[in-house]
TORKEPA-37459 format. One line per field, with one value per residue (C-alpha): residue number from 1; residue in three letters; x, y, z. Coordinates in pm, 1 decimal. Example, Ala and Ser with C-alpha at 12.3 -4.5 7.8 and 13.67 -1.06 7.14 Angstrom:
# residues 2
tido	1; 2
doba	ALA; SER
X	1230.0; 1367.0
Y	-450.0; -106.0
Z	780.0; 714.0
***
This chain:
# residues 291
tido	1; 2; 3; 4; 5; 6; 7; 8; 9; 10; 11; 12; 13; 14; 15; 16; 17; 18; 19; 20; 21; 22; 23; 24; 25; 26; 27; 28; 29; 30; 31; 32; 33; 34; 35; 36; 37; 38; 39; 40; 41; 42; 43; 44; 45; 46; 47; 48; 49; 50; 51; 52; 53; 54; 55; 56; 57; 58; 59; 60; 61; 62; 63; 64; 65; 66; 67; 68; 69; 70; 71; 72; 73; 74; 75; 76; 77; 78; 79; 80; 81; 82; 83; 84; 85; 86; 87; 88; 89; 90; 91; 92; 93; 94; 95; 96; 97; 98; 99; 100; 101; 102; 103; 104; 105; 106; 107; 108; 109; 110; 111; 112; 113; 114; 115; 116; 117; 118; 119; 120; 121; 122; 123; 124; 125; 126; 127; 128; 129; 130; 131; 132; 133; 134; 135; 136; 137; 138; 139; 140; 141; 142; 143; 144; 145; 146; 147; 148; 149; 150; 151; 152; 153; 154; 155; 156; 157; 158; 159; 160; 161; 162; 163; 164; 165; 166; 167; 168; 169; 170; 171; 172; 173; 174; 175; 176; 177; 178; 179; 180; 181; 182; 183; 184; 185; 186; 187; 188; 189; 190; 191; 192; 193; 194; 195; 196; 197; 198; 199; 200; 201; 202; 203; 204; 205; 206; 207; 208; 209; 210; 211; 212; 213; 214; 215; 216; 217; 218; 219; 220; 221; 222; 223; 224; 225; 226; 227; 228; 229; 230; 231; 232; 233; 234; 235; 236; 237; 238; 239; 240; 241; 242; 243; 244; 245; 246; 247; 248; 249; 250; 251; 252; 253; 254; 255; 256; 257; 258; 259; 260; 261; 262; 263; 264; 265; 266; 267; 268; 269; 270; 271; 272; 273; 274; 275; 276; 277; 278; 279; 280; 281; 282; 283; 284; 285; 286; 287; 288; 289; 290; 291
doba	MET; ARG; GLY; ALA; MET; ARG; PRO; LEU; ARG; ALA; GLN; THR; ALA; ARG; ALA; LEU; SER; THR; GLN; PRO; ALA; ILE; ALA; TRP; LYS; SER; LEU; GLY; PHE; ASN; PHE; THR; GLN; THR; ARG; SER; MET; ILE; LYS; HIS; ASN; TRP; ALA; ASP; GLY; SER; TRP; ASP; GLU; GLY; HIS; LEU; GLN; GLN; ASP; PHE; ASN; LEU; ASN; ILE; HIS; ALA; LEU; SER; ASN; VAL; MET; HIS; TYR; GLY; GLN; ALA; ILE; PHE; GLU; GLY; LEU; LYS; ALA; PHE; HIS; CYS; LYS; ASP; GLY; LYS; VAL; ARG; VAL; PHE; ASN; SER; GLY; ALA; ASN; ALA; ALA; ARG; LEU; ARG; SER; GLY; CYS; GLU; ARG; LEU; TYR; MET; PRO; THR; VAL; GLU; ARG; ALA; MET; PHE; ASP; ASP; ALA; VAL; ASP; ARG; VAL; ILE; LYS; ASP; ASN; VAL; ASP; TYR; VAL; PRO; PRO; TYR; GLY; SER; GLY; GLY; SER; MET; TYR; LEU; ARG; PRO; PHE; LEU; PHE; GLY; HIS; GLY; ALA; LYS; LEU; GLY; LEU; GLY; PRO; ALA; PRO; GLU; TYR; ALA; PHE; CYS; VAL; VAL; ALA; SER; PRO; VAL; GLY; ALA; TYR; TYR; LYS; GLY; GLY; LEU; GLU; ALA; ILE; ASP; ALA; LEU; VAL; VAL; ASP; GLY; PHE; ASP; ARG; ALA; ALA; PRO; ARG; GLY; VAL; GLY; SER; ILE; LYS; ALA; ALA; GLY; ASN; TYR; ALA; PRO; ASP; VAL; SER; PRO; SER; ALA; GLU; ALA; LYS; LYS; LYS; GLY; TYR; PRO; VAL; CYS; LEU; TYR; LEU; ASP; ALA; ALA; THR; ASN; GLN; TYR; VAL; GLU; GLU; PHE; SER; THR; SER; ASN; PHE; LEU; GLY; VAL; THR; GLU; LYS; GLY; VAL; LEU; VAL; THR; PRO; THR; SER; SER; SER; ILE; LEU; PRO; SER; CYS; THR; LYS; GLY; VAL; LEU; LEU; GLN; GLN; ALA; ARG; ASP; MET; GLY; ILE; PRO; VAL; GLU; GLU; ARG; PRO; VAL; ALA; TRP; GLU; GLU; VAL; CYS
X	-8120.8; -8015.8; -7792.1; -7976.5; -7877.7; -8051.1; -8201.1; -8119.3; -8446.1; -8476.8; -8328.6; -8122.9; -8199.4; -7829.9; -7831.1; -7584.6; -7485.6; -7265.6; -7035.7; -6680.3; -6386.4; -6283.8; -6169.5; -6374.1; -6246.7; -5870.0; -6020.0; -5770.2; -5836.5; -5700.3; -5907.0; -6012.1; -6171.5; -6512.0; -6769.1; -6823.7; -6821.1; -7021.7; -6980.4; -7153.1; -7042.2; -7118.8; -7122.3; -7277.6; -7456.1; -7598.8; -7540.2; -7568.7; -7782.2; -7457.0; -7341.3; -7247.5; -6890.5; -6652.1; -6345.8; -6181.0; -5930.8; -6064.6; -5960.0; -5869.8; -5719.7; -5322.7; -5446.8; -5709.1; -5801.0; -5787.8; -5430.3; -5251.9; -5498.9; -5610.2; -5990.4; -6123.9; -6304.3; -6416.6; -6592.2; -6591.6; -6853.7; -6999.5; -7272.6; -7358.2; -7480.4; -7743.5; -7887.3; -8221.2; -8058.5; -8064.5; -7821.1; -7808.7; -7585.1; -7474.4; -7552.5; -7524.4; -7685.4; -7421.9; -7184.0; -7391.5; -7441.6; -7054.9; -6968.2; -7198.6; -7029.9; -6705.8; -6859.9; -6971.0; -6609.6; -6407.8; -6666.3; -6803.2; -7119.4; -7342.5; -7428.6; -7761.2; -7871.0; -8118.5; -7833.4; -7589.8; -7816.4; -7880.6; -7549.2; -7450.5; -7721.9; -7668.2; -7274.0; -7376.6; -7648.0; -7452.8; -7154.7; -7388.1; -7212.5; -6891.5; -7021.1; -6903.6; -7168.8; -7340.1; -7118.2; -6749.8; -6661.0; -6618.5; -6849.8; -6867.7; -6631.7; -6781.4; -6562.8; -6752.9; -6527.7; -6586.3; -6312.7; -6289.8; -6184.7; -6094.6; -5847.6; -5800.2; -5454.2; -5506.5; -5656.6; -6032.8; -6354.2; -6302.7; -6503.9; -6616.6; -6634.8; -6714.3; -6864.5; -6789.0; -6839.3; -6592.2; -6686.9; -6428.5; -6516.5; -6292.4; -6244.4; -6081.8; -5860.4; -5604.2; -5468.2; -5560.6; -5914.9; -6058.5; -5728.5; -5590.6; -5308.0; -5046.6; -5053.1; -4751.8; -4827.2; -4674.3; -4424.8; -4290.6; -4615.6; -4962.4; -5250.8; -5455.5; -5459.2; -5710.4; -5983.8; -5827.7; -5999.9; -5967.5; -6333.2; -6375.7; -6291.0; -6090.9; -5801.5; -5557.9; -5561.9; -5420.2; -5127.9; -4912.8; -4988.3; -4834.3; -4492.9; -4560.2; -4733.4; -4509.4; -4239.3; -4457.9; -4519.9; -4155.5; -4108.4; -4415.4; -4680.7; -4986.0; -5157.5; -5056.6; -5220.2; -5223.4; -5242.2; -5392.3; -5182.8; -5207.5; -5084.9; -4990.2; -5142.2; -5495.8; -5574.6; -5735.6; -5751.0; -5577.1; -5435.7; -5786.0; -6034.7; -6160.6; -6076.7; -6307.8; -6192.4; -6350.4; -6252.2; -6234.6; -6591.9; -6722.5; -6779.8; -6738.0; -6536.3; -6415.7; -6247.3; -6421.3; -6229.1; -6288.5; -5980.2; -6157.8; -6337.1; -6678.4; -6705.3; -6996.8; -6917.3; -6873.7; -7214.1; -7398.9; -7178.7; -7227.7; -7630.4; -7634.5; -7407.4; -7662.6; -7948.5; -7834.4; -7770.6; -7383.1; -7261.1; -7089.6; -6899.2; -6759.5; -6524.4; -6174.2; -5906.2; -5599.0; -5302.0; -5212.2; -5552.4; -5441.6; -5106.5
Y	5715.2; 5362.0; 5337.2; 5671.4; 5827.1; 5591.7; 5825.0; 5649.2; 5451.0; 5725.6; 6049.8; 6110.9; 6352.8; 6447.0; 6818.0; 6944.9; 7194.0; 6941.1; 6901.3; 6840.7; 7086.1; 6975.3; 7218.9; 7016.5; 7182.1; 7056.2; 6676.5; 6460.7; 6069.3; 5980.0; 5826.5; 6077.1; 5922.1; 5907.8; 5796.1; 5477.2; 5175.4; 4876.3; 4498.6; 4187.2; 3835.4; 3518.7; 3194.3; 2848.3; 2938.3; 3280.8; 3665.3; 3824.2; 4159.6; 4383.2; 4632.4; 4963.8; 5016.7; 5289.0; 5072.5; 5040.3; 4789.1; 4419.4; 4146.3; 3835.6; 3491.3; 3472.1; 3193.1; 3343.8; 3253.9; 3621.5; 3645.8; 3349.5; 3234.3; 3605.9; 3535.3; 3899.8; 4106.0; 4502.1; 4728.6; 5121.7; 5374.7; 5723.9; 5920.7; 6290.3; 6596.6; 6672.8; 7025.8; 6964.6; 6903.6; 6521.1; 6223.6; 6005.3; 5688.9; 5681.5; 5312.8; 5118.1; 4817.3; 4777.8; 4757.8; 4490.6; 4272.3; 4250.0; 4204.7; 3919.5; 3774.9; 3810.8; 3596.5; 3306.2; 3328.4; 3292.7; 3050.4; 3324.5; 3351.4; 3598.1; 3935.5; 4002.5; 4351.7; 4435.4; 4338.5; 4565.0; 4870.3; 4831.3; 4832.1; 5116.7; 5336.5; 5230.3; 5367.2; 5683.4; 5796.8; 5777.5; 5945.4; 6183.3; 6501.8; 6366.3; 6376.1; 6690.0; 6970.2; 7022.8; 7215.7; 7160.1; 6892.1; 6619.3; 6288.7; 6006.9; 5752.5; 5390.2; 5071.6; 4734.6; 4464.0; 4082.6; 3868.8; 3488.8; 3447.7; 3245.9; 2942.9; 2770.9; 2581.4; 2418.3; 2570.3; 2588.3; 2794.1; 3002.3; 2878.3; 3266.5; 3525.6; 3920.2; 4177.1; 4568.0; 4904.4; 5196.4; 5573.3; 5843.2; 6217.9; 6261.2; 6460.4; 6397.3; 6067.3; 6248.7; 6567.8; 6803.6; 6665.6; 6660.0; 6753.5; 6507.6; 6285.6; 6068.1; 5734.4; 5428.2; 5111.3; 4862.9; 4662.7; 4309.4; 4238.7; 4134.7; 4281.4; 3975.4; 3630.7; 3483.3; 3296.4; 3410.5; 3671.0; 3987.3; 4012.0; 4029.5; 4273.5; 4066.7; 4189.5; 3996.8; 4170.8; 4495.6; 4352.7; 4272.9; 4603.0; 4829.3; 4780.3; 4869.3; 5173.6; 5279.8; 5289.5; 5473.8; 5751.5; 5805.8; 5845.0; 6098.2; 5876.0; 5864.0; 5553.4; 5253.3; 5115.7; 4730.6; 4555.7; 4173.8; 3918.8; 3641.5; 3881.6; 4194.5; 4345.1; 4471.3; 4738.5; 4595.6; 4829.0; 5118.8; 5024.2; 5218.0; 5193.9; 5088.9; 5259.0; 5462.3; 5598.9; 5854.0; 5794.9; 6055.7; 5977.9; 6027.3; 5689.3; 5601.7; 5261.8; 5050.2; 4699.8; 4355.9; 4092.0; 3849.0; 3964.3; 4291.0; 4401.2; 4574.1; 4908.4; 5040.2; 5408.7; 5287.8; 5121.6; 5430.2; 5621.6; 5412.8; 5381.5; 5764.1; 5768.2; 5552.5; 5782.5; 6070.3; 5900.3; 5867.0; 5595.1; 5313.5; 5033.5; 4707.5; 4525.1; 4460.9; 4731.1; 4709.1; 4925.4; 5040.6; 5158.3; 5433.6; 5510.6
Z	7119.2; 7197.7; 7497.8; 7637.4; 7988.7; 8260.9; 8561.1; 8907.8; 9028.4; 9286.4; 9318.5; 9651.8; 9893.6; 10004.8; 9978.6; 9734.6; 9957.5; 10114.8; 9807.0; 9909.7; 9864.6; 9492.7; 9210.5; 9018.6; 8652.1; 8747.2; 8798.0; 8601.4; 8597.7; 8908.4; 9223.0; 9480.4; 9835.2; 9819.1; 10115.9; 10050.6; 9830.5; 9812.5; 9823.6; 9753.4; 9825.1; 9669.9; 9877.7; 9851.6; 9517.9; 9575.7; 9620.8; 9915.6; 9957.4; 9976.1; 10202.3; 10146.8; 10364.5; 10417.4; 10403.6; 10063.2; 10159.6; 10093.7; 10314.7; 10113.3; 10168.5; 10052.0; 9833.9; 9670.2; 9286.0; 9181.6; 9368.5; 9174.3; 8882.6; 8790.8; 8784.8; 8792.5; 8534.4; 8570.1; 8408.3; 8378.6; 8326.2; 8429.4; 8584.6; 8524.8; 8679.8; 8396.2; 8338.8; 8474.6; 8839.2; 8804.8; 8809.9; 8530.0; 8428.8; 8071.0; 7886.3; 8195.9; 8028.5; 7772.6; 8067.7; 8266.9; 7958.8; 7902.1; 8260.5; 8237.1; 7917.1; 8106.3; 8397.3; 8138.9; 8004.9; 8338.8; 8485.1; 8772.2; 8881.5; 8694.8; 8790.2; 8681.8; 8525.3; 8815.3; 9053.7; 8864.3; 8851.8; 9215.3; 9313.2; 9088.3; 9188.7; 9604.1; 9580.0; 9356.5; 9592.8; 9896.7; 9724.4; 9491.0; 9649.3; 9474.4; 9122.1; 8924.6; 8905.0; 8565.4; 8321.2; 8519.6; 8258.0; 8490.2; 8605.5; 8817.3; 8693.4; 8828.6; 8881.4; 8913.0; 8961.0; 9022.3; 9147.8; 9312.9; 9670.5; 9949.7; 9979.0; 9668.6; 9579.1; 9258.9; 8969.0; 8953.9; 9042.8; 9369.7; 9648.2; 9700.0; 9488.1; 9563.9; 9341.8; 9403.7; 9284.8; 9376.1; 9268.7; 9210.7; 9044.0; 8731.4; 8474.6; 8136.3; 8052.6; 7877.3; 8022.5; 7677.5; 7738.8; 7372.1; 7195.5; 6932.5; 7090.1; 6896.2; 6949.8; 6909.5; 6742.7; 6893.8; 6751.9; 6892.7; 7118.6; 7090.3; 7292.9; 7288.8; 7081.4; 6841.1; 7054.0; 7390.5; 7622.8; 7439.4; 7401.0; 7785.1; 8016.9; 8225.8; 8471.1; 8280.7; 7968.7; 8129.8; 8268.4; 7998.1; 7860.5; 8178.8; 8011.4; 7660.4; 7733.6; 8006.5; 7743.8; 7475.8; 7741.3; 7784.2; 7411.7; 7421.0; 7339.7; 7590.2; 7442.4; 7229.7; 6916.7; 6857.7; 6557.3; 6521.4; 6686.1; 6395.6; 6097.1; 6236.7; 5944.2; 6084.5; 6317.9; 6659.1; 6938.5; 7152.2; 7492.8; 7627.7; 7390.5; 7071.7; 6747.2; 6524.7; 6190.6; 5967.2; 5531.2; 5290.5; 5176.2; 5534.2; 5628.6; 5975.6; 6025.2; 6302.7; 6298.4; 6332.9; 6538.6; 6810.0; 7023.1; 7030.8; 7368.4; 7208.4; 7368.1; 7505.7; 7432.9; 7048.2; 7051.0; 7107.0; 6874.7; 6573.2; 6660.9; 6668.1; 6318.2; 6182.9; 6316.5; 6147.7; 5840.6; 5857.8; 5661.5; 5918.9; 5796.0; 6064.0; 5906.9; 5916.3; 5883.5; 5716.5; 5853.2; 5517.0; 5524.3; 5806.8; 5741.4
***
C-alpha cells in the first residue's frame, strides 16, 4: 500500500515504564506538554543541525516576517504505537512533499525529505513515552512548521527562518470519534481564492476561518464546508479536511480544484480504494449533487 507506516530509523531504548500519568482513552485534540521539541535555524544560506529543547517558547524579533507578512507554513501528521511494539509514522513522505511545495510558493528555504524525517524521528524518540499505547485509540500528533524571522521592515524574504517540530499525544479530533457530525455550509465567505494559496498549508489560510468556525459551533456545527469562490456552486473542502463522498452506485468521489489543499490522508484512502477495486472519481462536485 502506498503511504505505508514508516518505522523510525532506529527504535528508541527509552523504557515504556516511564510513561506519564495520562488517561490515554480520554484524550481529545488538545496540547499536552511533552518533554521536548526540535528547532532548526536557517541563516546565511543553510540550515543548522537542529537542537532538541525543553523550552517551547520561541524568542523572535518584533519585526519578524511571520508577525506582519504571514510567511509561515505548517504540517500535521501522526505516529502510532503498533501491535508489534514499534512506533511508526503515517505517510510522512506526503507531508514532507507538501511542505516543500509550500516552501516554494512562499519563497522560503526548502526542507528536504531527509531533514524532515530526521527532525520528526528525533522528536518522537525523545518523547516516545508520550506516544499513546497500542489499543488506546490515541496517537502522537506531530506539528512541523516553518516561519520567517529576524528584523524585516519591508515586504520581502526574511533574513532567517526556523523549522520546528512539536509533538503531543492526542485522541480523536471531534468528541464523538468516528461518529457522524453535521457541517455548516458557509454562505458569504470564501476559504481560498482561485490562483491563491489554498493548495498549500499556509498559516494565513486558517486565520480567516476562525470567525466562521466559531459562529458555526455556536449553532451546533463542529465544522464548516466551503464552496468554490468563483461560482459558489461547487464543493471545495471542510475547515479541517478534504471532502469525500460516496454515490448511490458506490463510487468514491472527491472534488478537484487548484484552491483545495491536497490531503495526505485522502491520497492514501484513494489508493486503497483503487487497490480494492472501488471506483474513484476525482472531478468537480456540484453542490446540487450533495444536497
